[in-house]
Kinemage of the C-alpha trace (Angstrom):
@kinemage 1
@onewidth
@group {chain A} dominant
@subgroup {mainchain}
@vectorlist {calphas} color= white
{ca unk a 1} P 25.563 -12.380 -16.949
{ca unk a 2} L 22.296 -14.290 -17.222
{ca unk a 3} L 19.011 -12.426 -16.622
{ca unk a 4} L 18.225 -14.719 -13.687
{ca unk a 5} L 21.575 -14.040 -11.966
{ca unk a 6} L 21.093 -10.304 -12.534
{ca unk a 7} L 17.710 -10.515 -10.827
{ca unk a 8} L 19.159 -12.387 -7.846
{ca unk a 9} L 21.975 -9.863 -7.437
{ca unk a 10} L 19.482 -6.985 -7.513
{ca unk a 11} L 17.425 -8.733 -4.833
{ca unk a 12} L 20.507 -9.148 -2.617
{ca unk a 13} L 21.506 -5.498 -3.129
{ca unk a 14} L 17.981 -4.411 -2.181
{ca unk a 15} L 18.017 -6.517 1.000
{ca unk a 16} L 21.388 -5.021 1.968
{ca unk a 17} L 20.108 -1.448 1.470
{ca unk a 18} L 16.985 -2.157 3.539
{ca unk a 19} L 19.116 -3.677 6.305
{ca unk a 20} L 21.308 -0.565 6.435
{ca unk a 21} L 18.295 1.751 6.731
{ca unk a 22} L 16.343 -0.416 9.175
{ca unk a 23} L 17.879 0.654 12.486
{ca unk a 24} L 18.341 4.434 11.966
{ca unk a 25} L 14.947 4.970 10.346
{ca unk a 26} L 13.098 2.738 12.801
{ca unk a 27} L 14.680 4.465 15.793
{ca unk a 28} L 14.015 7.889 14.287
{ca unk a 29} L 10.314 7.124 13.840
{ca unk a 30} L 10.078 5.812 17.410
{ca unk a 31} L 11.623 9.052 18.629
{ca unk a 32} L 9.242 11.147 16.531
{ca unk a 33} L 6.127 9.545 18.017
{ca unk a 34} L 7.492 9.402 21.582
{ca unk a 35} L 8.687 13.008 21.745
{ca unk a 36} L 6.843 15.628 23.777
{ca unk a 37} L 8.452 18.588 21.990
{ca unk a 38} L 7.013 20.408 18.981
{ca unk a 39} L 8.960 22.038 16.166
{ca unk a 40} L 8.229 25.666 15.401
{ca unk a 41} L 6.683 24.843 12.030
{ca unk a 42} L 4.492 22.253 13.733
{ca unk a 43} L 3.255 24.844 16.223
{ca unk a 44} L 2.261 27.091 13.299
{ca unk a 45} L 0.272 24.225 11.766
{ca unk a 46} L -1.489 23.438 15.047
{ca unk a 47} L -2.428 27.083 15.428
{ca unk a 48} L -3.719 27.244 11.855
{ca unk a 49} L -5.979 24.206 12.249
{ca unk a 50} L -6.998 25.010 15.834
{ca unk a 51} L -5.642 21.806 17.374
{ca unk a 52} L -4.068 21.274 20.799
{ca unk a 53} L -1.358 18.645 20.269
{ca unk a 54} L -0.893 17.998 23.989
{ca unk a 55} L -4.430 16.771 24.645
{ca unk a 56} L -4.627 12.974 24.891
{ca unk a 57} L -7.391 11.277 22.902
{ca unk a 58} L -9.356 8.139 23.669
{ca unk a 59} L -10.062 5.922 20.711
{ca unk a 60} L -13.453 7.469 19.728
{ca unk a 61} L -11.892 10.959 19.625
{ca unk a 62} L -8.865 9.653 17.716
{ca unk a 63} L -11.180 7.964 15.208
{ca unk a 64} L -13.255 11.130 14.804
{ca unk a 65} L -10.072 12.994 13.962
{ca unk a 66} L -9.114 10.420 11.314
{ca unk a 67} L -12.571 10.397 9.729
{ca unk a 68} L -13.092 14.178 9.865
{ca unk a 69} L -9.724 14.923 8.288
{ca unk a 70} L -10.256 12.307 5.583
{ca unk a 71} L -13.806 13.505 4.817
{ca unk a 72} L -12.617 17.089 4.375
{ca unk a 73} L -9.791 15.804 2.150
{ca unk a 74} L -12.252 13.909 -0.078
{ca unk a 75} L -14.458 16.980 -0.499
{ca unk a 76} L -11.497 19.274 -1.187
{ca unk a 77} L -9.942 16.979 -3.779
{ca unk a 78} L -13.316 16.364 -5.433
{ca unk a 79} L -13.996 20.097 -5.791
{ca unk a 80} L -10.460 20.753 -7.038
{ca unk a 81} L -11.040 18.320 -9.897
{ca unk a 82} L -14.526 19.604 -10.674
{ca unk a 83} L -13.224 23.189 -10.995
{ca unk a 84} L -10.000 22.266 -12.799
{ca unk a 85} L -11.085 23.956 -16.031
{ca unk a 86} L -11.233 27.317 -14.229
{ca unk a 87} L -7.891 26.959 -12.422
{ca unk a 88} L -4.524 28.286 -13.581
{ca unk a 89} L -2.032 25.655 -14.645
{ca unk a 90} L -4.740 23.365 -15.963
{ca unk a 91} L -2.872 23.004 -19.302
{ca unk a 92} L -6.187 23.376 -21.103
{ca unk a 93} L -7.702 20.262 -19.542
{ca unk a 94} L -11.397 20.425 -18.733
{ca unk a 95} L -13.029 19.632 -15.406
{ca unk a 96} L -13.227 15.976 -14.364
{ca unk a 97} L -16.596 14.202 -14.656
{ca unk a 98} L -18.443 13.698 -11.323
{ca unk a 99} L -18.099 9.915 -11.115
{ca unk a 100} L -14.404 9.984 -11.992
{ca unk a 101} L -13.762 12.915 -9.630
{ca unk a 102} L -15.381 10.935 -6.798
{ca unk a 103} L -13.367 7.848 -7.665
{ca unk a 104} L -10.084 9.776 -7.767
{ca unk a 105} L -10.796 11.687 -4.544
{ca unk a 106} L -11.672 8.451 -2.740
{ca unk a 107} L -8.614 6.805 -4.260
{ca unk a 108} L -5.967 9.299 -3.168
{ca unk a 109} L -7.440 10.027 0.270
{ca unk a 110} L -7.636 6.305 1.049
{ca unk a 111} L -3.955 5.829 0.035
{ca unk a 112} L -5.097 3.613 -2.849
{ca unk a 113} L -4.233 5.822 -5.841
{ca unk a 114} L -6.292 3.774 -8.280
{ca unk a 115} L -6.476 5.687 -11.565
{ca unk a 116} L -9.240 5.265 -14.134
{ca unk a 117} L -7.876 8.151 -16.213
{ca unk a 118} L -4.761 8.958 -18.254
{ca unk a 119} L -2.712 11.269 -16.037
{ca unk a 120} L -1.004 13.135 -18.856
{ca unk a 121} L -4.320 13.672 -20.650
{ca unk a 122} L -6.572 14.670 -17.753
{ca unk a 123} L -4.818 16.399 -14.843
{ca unk a 124} L -3.120 19.792 -14.867
{ca unk a 125} L -0.309 20.992 -12.606
{ca unk a 126} L -2.567 22.357 -9.863
{ca unk a 127} L -4.538 19.135 -9.412
{ca unk a 128} L -1.441 16.942 -9.713
{ca unk a 129} L 0.763 18.908 -7.333
{ca unk a 130} L -1.680 20.807 -5.106
{ca unk a 131} L -4.180 17.956 -4.836
{ca unk a 132} L -2.827 14.494 -5.568
{ca unk a 133} L 0.734 14.988 -4.307
{ca unk a 134} L -0.503 16.553 -1.063
{ca unk a 135} L -2.738 13.544 -0.437
{ca unk a 136} L 0.241 11.272 -1.069
{ca unk a 137} L 1.832 12.781 2.038
{ca unk a 138} L -1.111 13.109 4.396
{ca unk a 139} L -2.866 9.821 3.553
{ca unk a 140} L 0.395 8.002 4.299
{ca unk a 141} L 0.746 9.950 7.553
{ca unk a 142} L -2.788 8.918 8.553
{ca unk a 143} L -1.861 5.244 8.102
{ca unk a 144} L 1.247 5.574 10.259
{ca unk a 145} L -0.752 7.442 12.908
{ca unk a 146} L -3.288 4.625 13.240
{ca unk a 147} L -0.492 2.050 13.483
{ca unk a 148} L 1.229 4.080 16.197
{ca unk a 149} L -2.072 4.351 18.091
{ca unk a 150} L -2.363 0.544 18.113
{ca unk a 151} L 1.253 0.204 19.274
{ca unk a 152} L 0.480 2.599 22.140
{ca unk a 153} L -2.471 0.373 22.997
{ca unk a 154} L -0.017 -2.474 23.604
{ca unk a 155} L 2.548 -0.274 25.353
{ca unk a 156} L 0.193 1.559 27.731
{ca unk a 157} L -1.956 0.233 30.543
{ca unk a 158} L -4.895 1.411 32.660
{ca unk a 159} L -5.556 4.355 30.372
{ca unk a 160} L -7.755 4.865 27.356
{ca unk a 161} L -5.560 7.540 25.781
{ca unk a 162} L -3.847 6.671 22.493
{ca unk a 163} L -2.061 9.966 21.864
{ca unk a 164} L -3.189 12.910 19.744
{ca unk a 165} L -4.153 12.312 16.133
{ca unk a 166} L -3.305 15.835 14.968
{ca unk a 167} L 0.147 15.680 16.527
{ca unk a 168} L 0.787 12.248 14.986
{ca unk a 169} L -0.430 13.409 11.571
{ca unk a 170} L 1.713 16.549 11.528
{ca unk a 171} L 4.824 14.875 12.919
{ca unk a 172} L 4.644 11.997 10.472
{ca unk a 173} L 4.401 14.430 7.578
{ca unk a 174} L 6.934 17.039 8.718
{ca unk a 175} L 9.581 14.893 10.401
{ca unk a 176} L 9.482 11.659 8.384
{ca unk a 177} L 7.831 11.826 4.974
{ca unk a 178} L 8.844 15.320 3.828
{ca unk a 179} L 12.588 15.066 4.547
{ca unk a 180} L 13.002 11.573 3.111
{ca unk a 181} L 10.895 12.403 0.046
{ca unk a 182} L 12.941 15.554 -0.592
{ca unk a 183} L 16.188 13.568 -0.645
{ca unk a 184} L 14.585 10.858 -2.779
{ca unk a 185} L 13.355 13.435 -5.303
{ca unk a 186} L 16.905 14.781 -5.711
{ca unk a 187} L 18.183 11.247 -6.319
{ca unk a 188} L 15.488 10.664 -8.952
{ca unk a 189} L 16.306 13.948 -10.709
{ca unk a 190} L 19.964 12.887 -10.761
{ca unk a 191} L 18.847 9.602 -12.347
{ca unk a 192} L 16.973 11.461 -15.103
{ca unk a 193} L 13.410 11.901 -13.836
{ca unk a 194} L 11.931 15.250 -14.881
{ca unk a 195} L 10.969 18.073 -12.512
{ca unk a 196} L 9.394 21.163 -14.069
{ca unk a 197} L 6.097 22.922 -14.743
{ca unk a 198} L 6.157 23.061 -18.527
{ca unk a 199} L 3.142 22.452 -20.716
{ca unk a 200} L 2.451 20.136 -23.662
{ca unk a 201} L 5.127 20.029 -26.396
{ca unk a 202} L 5.269 18.657 -29.911
{ca unk a 203} L 8.260 16.319 -30.139
{ca unk a 204} L 8.282 16.135 -33.924
{ca unk a 205} L 6.431 14.895 -36.961
{ca unk a 206} L 6.125 11.191 -37.564
{ca unk a 207} L 4.229 9.013 -39.985
{ca unk a 208} L 0.578 9.244 -39.077
{ca unk a 209} L 0.904 12.240 -36.752
{ca unk a 210} L 3.102 13.963 -34.210
{ca unk a 211} L 4.482 12.889 -30.855
{ca unk a 212} L 3.432 14.968 -27.842
{ca unk a 213} L 4.928 15.046 -24.379
{ca unk a 214} L 4.308 17.126 -21.278
{ca unk a 215} L 6.323 18.123 -18.253
{ca unk a 216} L 5.464 18.247 -14.598
{ca unk a 217} L 6.758 17.995 -11.046
{ca unk a 218} L 7.320 14.300 -11.626
{ca unk a 219} L 10.369 13.479 -9.468
{ca unk a 220} L 8.883 15.028 -6.317
{ca unk a 221} L 5.587 13.205 -6.818
{ca unk a 222} L 7.340 9.969 -7.721
{ca unk a 223} L 9.344 10.091 -4.489
{ca unk a 224} L 6.342 10.321 -2.165
{ca unk a 225} L 4.321 8.037 -4.432
{ca unk a 226} L 6.735 5.208 -3.592
{ca unk a 227} L 7.786 6.281 -0.082
{ca unk a 228} L 4.173 6.659 1.087
{ca unk a 229} L 3.112 3.419 -0.668
{ca unk a 230} L 0.660 5.462 -2.740
{ca unk a 231} L 1.260 4.429 -6.342
{ca unk a 232} L -0.559 6.976 -8.490
{ca unk a 233} L 1.573 7.807 -11.499
{ca unk a 234} L 1.996 11.191 -13.170
{ca unk a 235} L 1.733 9.323 -16.481
{ca unk a 236} L -0.536 6.482 -17.521
{ca unk a 237} L 2.425 4.120 -17.928
{ca unk a 238} L 3.260 4.754 -14.250
{ca unk a 239} L 6.760 3.647 -13.242
{ca unk a 240} L 7.293 2.067 -16.645
{ca unk a 241} L 7.469 5.614 -18.091
{ca unk a 242} L 11.069 6.843 -18.553
{ca unk a 243} L 10.177 10.284 -17.158
{ca unk a 244} L 9.149 8.611 -13.878
{ca unk a 245} L 11.641 5.748 -13.817
{ca unk a 246} L 14.578 6.354 -16.172
{ca unk a 247} L 16.734 3.260 -15.699
{ca unk a 248} L 17.738 0.170 -13.707
{ca unk a 249} L 19.222 2.093 -10.748
{ca unk a 250} L 16.167 4.334 -10.352
{ca unk a 251} L 13.977 1.228 -10.575
{ca unk a 252} L 15.816 -0.474 -7.706
{ca unk a 253} L 15.791 2.788 -5.747
{ca unk a 254} L 12.017 3.073 -6.154
{ca unk a 255} L 11.551 -0.478 -4.857
{ca unk a 256} L 13.713 0.499 -1.872
{ca unk a 257} L 11.467 3.520 -1.215
{ca unk a 258} L 8.373 1.293 -1.326
{ca unk a 259} L 9.714 -1.086 1.313
{ca unk a 260} L 11.883 0.986 3.641
{ca unk a 261} L 9.226 2.583 5.876
{ca unk a 262} L 6.960 -0.490 6.302
{ca unk a 263} L 9.906 -2.742 7.194
{ca unk a 264} L 11.475 -0.137 9.493
{ca unk a 265} L 8.199 0.352 11.367
{ca unk a 266} L 8.718 -3.078 12.933
{ca unk a 267} L 11.739 -1.653 14.794
{ca unk a 268} L 9.638 1.355 15.768
{ca unk a 269} L 7.091 -1.115 17.169
{ca unk a 270} L 9.741 -3.027 19.111
{ca unk a 271} L 11.238 0.170 20.497
{ca unk a 272} L 7.868 1.572 21.630
{ca unk a 273} L 6.691 -1.639 23.355
{ca unk a 274} L 10.068 -2.052 25.050
{ca unk a 275} L 11.149 -5.271 23.325
{ca unk a 276} L 13.149 -5.153 20.109
{ca unk a 277} L 12.813 -8.939 19.846
{ca unk a 278} L 9.052 -8.556 19.361
{ca unk a 279} L 9.765 -6.224 16.456
{ca unk a 280} L 12.240 -8.700 14.994
{ca unk a 281} L 9.597 -11.452 15.106
{ca unk a 282} L 7.168 -9.309 13.102
{ca unk a 283} L 9.996 -8.343 10.729
{ca unk a 284} L 10.908 -12.000 10.206
{ca unk a 285} L 7.305 -12.850 9.350
{ca unk a 286} L 7.112 -10.056 6.790
{ca unk a 287} L 10.516 -10.933 5.320
{ca unk a 288} L 9.733 -14.648 4.946
{ca unk a 289} L 6.562 -13.906 2.987
{ca unk a 290} L 8.159 -11.182 0.851
{ca unk a 291} L 11.234 -13.256 -0.061
{ca unk a 292} L 9.067 -16.339 -0.680
{ca unk a 293} L 6.699 -14.491 -2.982
{ca unk a 294} L 9.626 -12.877 -4.835
{ca unk a 295} L 11.333 -16.221 -5.380
{ca unk a 296} L 8.075 -17.770 -6.573
{ca unk a 297} L 7.414 -14.869 -8.946
{ca unk a 298} L 10.912 -15.039 -10.440
{ca unk a 299} L 10.563 -18.786 -10.898
{ca unk a 300} L 7.222 -18.591 -12.684
{ca unk a 301} L 8.332 -15.703 -14.927
{ca unk a 302} L 11.692 -17.278 -15.814
{ca unk a 303} L 10.180 -20.768 -16.125
{ca unk a 304} L 9.220 -20.693 -19.768
{ca unk a 305} L 9.479 -22.699 -22.923
{ca unk a 306} L 9.951 -21.994 -26.605
{ca unk a 307} L 12.812 -20.386 -28.571
{ca unk a 308} L 11.333 -16.853 -28.525
{ca unk a 309} L 11.115 -16.759 -24.746
{ca unk a 310} L 14.539 -18.392 -24.435
{ca unk a 311} L 16.086 -15.636 -26.532
{ca unk a 312} L 14.257 -12.938 -24.571
{ca unk a 313} L 15.471 -14.403 -21.269
{ca unk a 314} L 11.980 -14.795 -19.857
{ca unk a 315} L 8.341 -13.908 -20.317
{ca unk a 316} L 9.020 -10.369 -21.579
{ca unk a 317} L 5.506 -9.388 -22.708
{ca unk a 318} L 4.445 -6.265 -20.823
{ca unk a 319} L 7.913 -5.762 -19.301
{ca unk a 320} L 10.478 -3.054 -19.986
{ca unk a 321} L 13.716 -4.178 -21.651
{ca unk a 322} L 15.677 -1.767 -19.455
{ca unk a 323} L 14.454 -3.599 -16.328
{ca unk a 324} L 14.091 -7.219 -17.407
{ca unk a 325} L 12.215 -10.110 -15.831
{ca unk a 326} L 14.087 -10.213 -12.526
{ca unk a 327} L 13.695 -6.556 -11.584
{ca unk a 328} L 10.104 -6.476 -12.842
{ca unk a 329} L 9.292 -9.503 -10.686
{ca unk a 330} L 10.753 -7.863 -7.567
{ca unk a 331} L 8.816 -4.669 -8.287
{ca unk a 332} L 5.542 -6.533 -8.900
{ca unk a 333} L 5.770 -8.474 -5.637
{ca unk a 334} L 6.860 -5.446 -3.610
{ca unk a 335} L 4.090 -3.214 -4.933
{ca unk a 336} L 1.322 -5.761 -4.320
{ca unk a 337} L 2.565 -6.942 -0.917
{ca unk a 338} L 2.475 -3.281 0.077
{ca unk a 339} L -0.394 -0.914 -0.642
{ca unk a 340} L 1.626 0.888 -3.315
{ca unk a 341} L 0.131 -0.169 -6.617
{ca unk a 342} L 2.881 1.450 -8.701
{ca unk a 343} L 3.950 -0.729 -11.624
{ca unk a 344} L 7.015 -0.901 -13.857
{ca unk a 345} L 5.442 -3.706 -15.902
{ca unk a 346} L 1.893 -4.780 -16.617
{ca unk a 347} L 0.562 -7.532 -14.427
{ca unk a 348} L -2.050 -8.612 -16.933
{ca unk a 349} L 0.791 -9.747 -19.215
{ca unk a 350} L 2.460 -11.872 -16.545
{ca unk a 351} L 2.048 -15.626 -16.724
{ca unk a 352} L -1.198 -16.988 -15.305
{ca unk a 353} L 0.473 -17.992 -12.053
{ca unk a 354} L 2.469 -14.741 -11.954
{ca unk a 355} L -0.720 -12.698 -12.125
{ca unk a 356} L -2.159 -14.879 -9.378
{ca unk a 357} L 0.840 -14.152 -7.141
{ca unk a 358} L 0.290 -10.397 -7.444
{ca unk a 359} L -3.383 -10.908 -6.611
{ca unk a 360} L -2.668 -13.162 -3.626
{ca unk a 361} L -0.175 -10.631 -2.291
{ca unk a 362} L -2.977 -8.093 -1.977
{ca unk a 363} L -5.429 -10.671 -0.634
{ca unk a 364} L -3.111 -11.472 2.268
{ca unk a 365} L -4.013 -7.979 3.427
{ca unk a 366} L -0.838 -6.351 2.104
{ca unk a 367} L 1.035 -7.015 5.329
{ca unk a 368} L 4.450 -8.199 4.144
{ca unk a 369} L 5.537 -5.531 4.772
{ca unk a 370} L 2.299 -3.781 3.765
{ca unk a 371} L 1.541 -0.101 3.410
{ca unk a 372} L 3.028 2.609 5.606
{ca unk a 373} L 1.254 1.991 8.885
{ca unk a 374} L -1.450 -0.259 7.479
{ca unk a 375} L 1.015 -3.119 7.035
{ca unk a 376} L 2.071 -3.000 10.675
{ca unk a 377} L -1.405 -2.789 12.169
{ca unk a 378} L -2.659 -5.485 9.799
{ca unk a 379} L 0.161 -7.799 10.841
{ca unk a 380} L -0.474 -7.108 14.537
{ca unk a 381} L -4.152 -7.993 14.073
{ca unk a 382} L -3.121 -11.308 12.536
{ca unk a 383} L -0.641 -11.847 15.370
{ca unk a 384} L -3.583 -11.560 17.756
{ca unk a 385} L -5.468 -14.167 15.686
{ca unk a 386} L -2.413 -16.467 15.779
{ca unk a 387} L -2.096 -16.084 19.569
{ca unk a 388} L -5.795 -16.856 19.941
{ca unk a 389} L -5.441 -20.041 17.856
{ca unk a 390} L -2.441 -21.113 19.940
{ca unk a 391} L -4.428 -20.481 23.110
{ca unk a 392} L -7.250 -22.686 21.871
{ca unk a 393} L -4.813 -25.514 21.146
{ca unk a 394} L -3.365 -25.560 24.661
{ca unk a 395} L -6.499 -24.524 26.570
{ca unk a 396} L -5.039 -21.277 27.883
{ca unk a 397} L -6.348 -17.711 27.766
{ca unk a 398} L -4.374 -16.089 24.924
{ca unk a 399} L -2.042 -13.195 25.704
{ca unk a 400} L 0.036 -10.941 23.493
{ca unk a 401} L 2.610 -8.471 24.809
{ca unk a 402} L 1.189 -8.792 28.293
{ca unk a 403} L -2.401 -8.103 27.265
{ca unk a 404} L -5.188 -10.686 27.457
{ca unk a 405} L -6.984 -11.402 24.203
{ca unk a 406} L -10.551 -11.750 25.396
{ca unk a 407} L -13.951 -11.853 23.727
{ca unk a 408} L -13.990 -8.152 22.822
{ca unk a 409} L -10.489 -8.188 21.339
{ca unk a 410} L -11.011 -11.290 19.220
{ca unk a 411} L -14.345 -10.000 17.903
{ca unk a 412} L -12.703 -6.761 16.774
{ca unk a 413} L -9.842 -8.705 15.171
{ca unk a 414} L -12.313 -11.015 13.416
{ca unk a 415} L -14.276 -8.060 12.043
{ca unk a 416} L -11.022 -6.600 10.737
{ca unk a 417} L -10.052 -9.691 8.757
{ca unk a 418} L -13.594 -10.230 7.383
{ca unk a 419} L -14.490 -6.770 6.082
{ca unk a 420} L -12.060 -6.577 3.154
{ca unk a 421} L -12.775 -10.058 1.703
{ca unk a 422} L -16.501 -9.311 1.955
{ca unk a 423} L -16.056 -6.139 -0.095
{ca unk a 424} L -13.876 -7.853 -2.697
{ca unk a 425} L -16.049 -10.916 -3.230
{ca unk a 426} L -19.430 -9.157 -3.096
{ca unk a 427} L -18.474 -6.420 -5.565
{ca unk a 428} L -16.796 -8.983 -7.861
{ca unk a 429} L -19.888 -11.196 -7.786
{ca unk a 430} L -22.172 -8.253 -8.578
{ca unk a 431} L -19.940 -7.123 -11.456
{ca unk a 432} L -19.860 -10.568 -13.048
{ca unk a 433} L -23.589 -11.182 -12.542
{ca unk a 434} L -24.853 -7.899 -13.987
{ca unk a 435} L -24.795 -7.494 -17.782
{ca unk a 436} L -23.374 -3.954 -18.093
{ca unk a 437} L -20.058 -4.280 -16.155
{ca unk a 438} L -19.065 -7.313 -18.227
{ca unk a 439} L -18.928 -5.094 -21.306
{ca unk a 440} L -15.852 -3.397 -19.822
{ca unk a 441} L -13.799 -6.605 -20.073
{ca unk a 442} L -11.360 -6.853 -22.969
{ca unk a 443} L -10.826 -10.573 -22.385
{ca unk a 444} L -13.240 -13.400 -21.739
{ca unk a 445} L -12.938 -16.576 -19.699
{ca unk a 446} L -10.566 -16.928 -16.752
{ca unk a 447} L -8.464 -13.904 -17.687
{ca unk a 448} L -11.529 -11.685 -18.012
{ca unk a 449} L -12.730 -12.787 -14.588
{ca unk a 450} L -9.264 -12.066 -13.195
{ca unk a 451} L -9.506 -8.488 -14.488
{ca unk a 452} L -12.591 -7.818 -12.351
{ca unk a 453} L -11.363 -9.787 -9.328
{ca unk a 454} L -8.042 -7.927 -9.455
{ca unk a 455} L -9.785 -4.526 -9.701
{ca unk a 456} L -11.835 -4.998 -6.539
{ca unk a 457} L -8.978 -6.744 -4.728
{ca unk a 458} L -6.822 -3.735 -5.521
{ca unk a 459} L -9.499 -1.221 -4.532
{ca unk a 460} L -10.684 -2.775 -1.271
{ca unk a 461} L -7.110 -3.489 -0.133
{ca unk a 462} L -6.066 0.077 -1.029
{ca unk a 463} L -3.416 -1.051 -3.509
{ca unk a 464} L -4.320 0.815 -6.684
{ca unk a 465} L -2.635 -1.289 -9.354
{ca unk a 466} L -4.730 -2.626 -12.230
{ca unk a 467} L -4.716 -5.839 -14.230
{ca unk a 468} L -5.153 -3.849 -17.463
{ca unk a 469} L -7.652 -4.867 -20.095
{ca unk a 470} L -10.548 -3.626 -17.965
{ca unk a 471} L -12.216 -0.347 -18.904
{ca unk a 472} L -12.807 0.937 -15.380
{ca unk a 473} L -13.781 4.462 -16.456
{ca unk a 474} L -17.518 3.790 -16.293
{ca unk a 475} L -20.102 4.976 -13.823
{ca unk a 476} L -20.415 1.463 -12.375
{ca unk a 477} L -16.733 0.845 -11.745
{ca unk a 478} L -15.906 4.430 -10.740
{ca unk a 479} L -18.659 4.297 -8.130
{ca unk a 480} L -18.257 0.741 -6.821
{ca unk a 481} L -14.458 0.774 -6.731
{ca unk a 482} L -14.628 4.208 -5.058
{ca unk a 483} L -16.911 2.789 -2.368
{ca unk a 484} L -14.681 -0.278 -1.980
{ca unk a 485} L -11.650 1.958 -1.467
{ca unk a 486} L -13.291 4.121 1.187
{ca unk a 487} L -14.882 1.225 3.075
{ca unk a 488} L -11.738 -0.893 2.759
{ca unk a 489} L -9.628 1.892 4.237
{ca unk a 490} L -11.713 3.348 7.039
{ca unk a 491} L -13.882 0.478 8.340
{ca unk a 492} L -10.780 -1.538 9.342
{ca unk a 493} L -9.428 1.570 11.081
{ca unk a 494} L -12.547 1.612 13.263
{ca unk a 495} L -11.768 -1.895 14.504
{ca unk a 496} L -8.040 -1.162 14.895
{ca unk a 497} L -8.610 1.922 17.046
{ca unk a 498} L -11.345 0.236 19.110
{ca unk a 499} L -8.939 -2.633 19.738
{ca unk a 500} L -6.175 -0.183 20.666
{ca unk a 501} L -8.462 1.486 23.206
{ca unk a 502} L -9.430 -1.860 24.710
{ca unk a 503} L -5.797 -2.937 25.059
{ca unk a 504} L -4.675 0.395 26.521
{ca unk a 505} L -7.269 0.106 29.292
{ca unk a 506} L -6.071 -3.308 30.444
{ca unk a 507} L -3.831 -4.144 33.342
{ca unk a 508} L -0.599 -5.874 32.213
{ca unk a 509} L -0.474 -9.636 32.713
{ca unk a 510} L 2.883 -10.979 33.990
{ca unk a 511} L 4.522 -13.633 31.864
{ca unk a 512} L 4.524 -17.188 33.233
{ca unk a 513} L 5.934 -20.535 32.170
{ca unk a 514} L 2.793 -21.118 30.134
{ca unk a 515} L 2.970 -17.825 28.213
{ca unk a 516} L 3.498 -18.190 24.477
{ca unk a 517} L 6.886 -16.687 23.588
{ca unk a 518} L 5.903 -14.428 20.707
{ca unk a 519} L 9.486 -13.327 20.014
{ca unk a 520} L 10.618 -16.837 19.075
{ca unk a 521} L 10.915 -18.437 15.590
{ca unk a 522} L 8.118 -20.847 16.526
{ca unk a 523} L 5.672 -17.944 16.714
{ca unk a 524} L 6.940 -16.567 13.408
{ca unk a 525} L 6.154 -19.914 11.792
{ca unk a 526} L 2.729 -19.999 13.430
{ca unk a 527} L 1.992 -16.468 12.207
{ca unk a 528} L 3.050 -17.224 8.629
{ca unk a 529} L 0.868 -20.338 8.632
{ca unk a 530} L -2.103 -18.440 10.058
{ca unk a 531} L -1.814 -15.765 7.369
{ca unk a 532} L -1.627 -18.241 4.497
{ca unk a 533} L -4.493 -20.399 5.810
{ca unk a 534} L -6.828 -17.440 6.337
{ca unk a 535} L -6.138 -16.056 2.865
{ca unk a 536} L -6.341 -19.484 1.250
{ca unk a 537} L -9.674 -20.407 2.814
{ca unk a 538} L -11.107 -17.011 1.931
{ca unk a 539} L -9.983 -16.538 -1.652
{ca unk a 540} L -9.136 -19.973 -3.063
{ca unk a 541} L -12.500 -20.511 -4.858
{ca unk a 542} L -12.217 -17.112 -6.573
{ca unk a 543} L -8.557 -17.669 -7.479
{ca unk a 544} L -9.446 -21.083 -8.877
{ca unk a 545} L -11.845 -19.440 -11.339
{ca unk a 546} L -9.272 -16.874 -12.456
{ca unk a 547} L -5.464 -17.081 -12.359
{ca unk a 548} L -5.216 -20.726 -11.284
{ca unk a 549} L -7.476 -21.851 -14.137
{ca unk a 550} L -5.498 -19.715 -16.577
{ca unk a 551} L -2.148 -20.966 -15.302
{ca unk a 552} L -3.145 -24.630 -15.479
{ca unk a 553} L -4.528 -24.172 -18.991
{ca unk a 554} L -1.359 -22.550 -20.369
């Protein structure tokens, strides 16, 4: 079987698995966030944190809950790292430096999971399991909660209440993420991923020294790392490490975990707004972009010349032989079109155009299907922009799901789509203009510029993957990327929740003959075009200096 055919068959198998999970998982999540009952364990949690889950919140109160919980999480995770040297289970590792501790705390709380450290050489069991893994669950639950709040804004009318943040947070963690992650961890252990709390071991004596390896609760962290679109690896090699990702089946299973919740949330959306067809339209938009990017990535990575690459079956530099070009291409597209950032190959070693595809996937806003929660609310914001553009073309007040898109709504949507590009481009410009940050680049020219552009694209879009070659463990990059991650995560949430509150307070508008049918293929095409035009106009000059220049020169 040719490597290309193997890649295509894996893609088809993945699509089939996602299709099978779409309806039951989507309906389950809709039931979770529509239920008025509380599980006993949930009642214990509410009592412990002093929250009343039955009190409805308007958008300012909901936002305060999101920000307060996240701020406490940042402080807790920062202190846990700073005191690591005094904690049991530290494996002899010292405390983390202040700038790196801030960067890591900001990273995991913002669901970015950017790592400027070597996991197996810096973090002990307590920080990994009690700090980072916990944030993998709750940061993902925060993203879903905000998405559900926006969906309620469309579904409700003449009320400012968007639900209860604490109830949404706890339910998302207890009823969705924990059970699925537990099953996924068992599957990964069966595949060969390790799960223990052993220390550092000497594997034997070799020429020039000895080989060391360490254990850890890897399978359980790997499961939620992919399921929650987090991405932070237990080891520096991330999902290319055999302890995290032992073989081809586990690799395909991890891609499935990355995509299953974001895609299934479109059915949750359709169920909660009372129109499954609206959910299918959003799903179709996500699927078209994801399949298109995957096909383009496989083409550019298989499209090669020279006898060495012909024998290898593709551009194999930076890719694992046990996965190959096809599977690595699917993983790379899936992890950058979501906010995952996990890698089973190294994007810096992809072809010039291949590296550009991973970068563009993040610059779209990671909406196809995007992160857990963040992908759905990002796509709905762009749907509002598309409806507004259509309204301008026909001279009609734009409407979406029975809600008028007026001045306030379009301003909030515009702020949402502008904040992340501003962070990416401003921080990239500062890093290339100042003399000190440039010393962190391993490469010069277009590829060196791509390293910095990729880093801030990844940070501000809460992805977490790296282009490699860039020494990001400096005070400048730890601080600026940390700020980009926090601002890129929580400023957009302000606009999303304000928009949700505005929509929830409106009176529904009845559909007429002139209403744009947003469940039709025509709207899907309009939405795809809107997404690509916005991203192209915003990032094309920067991409032209980096991956496009490199690809055309090769």
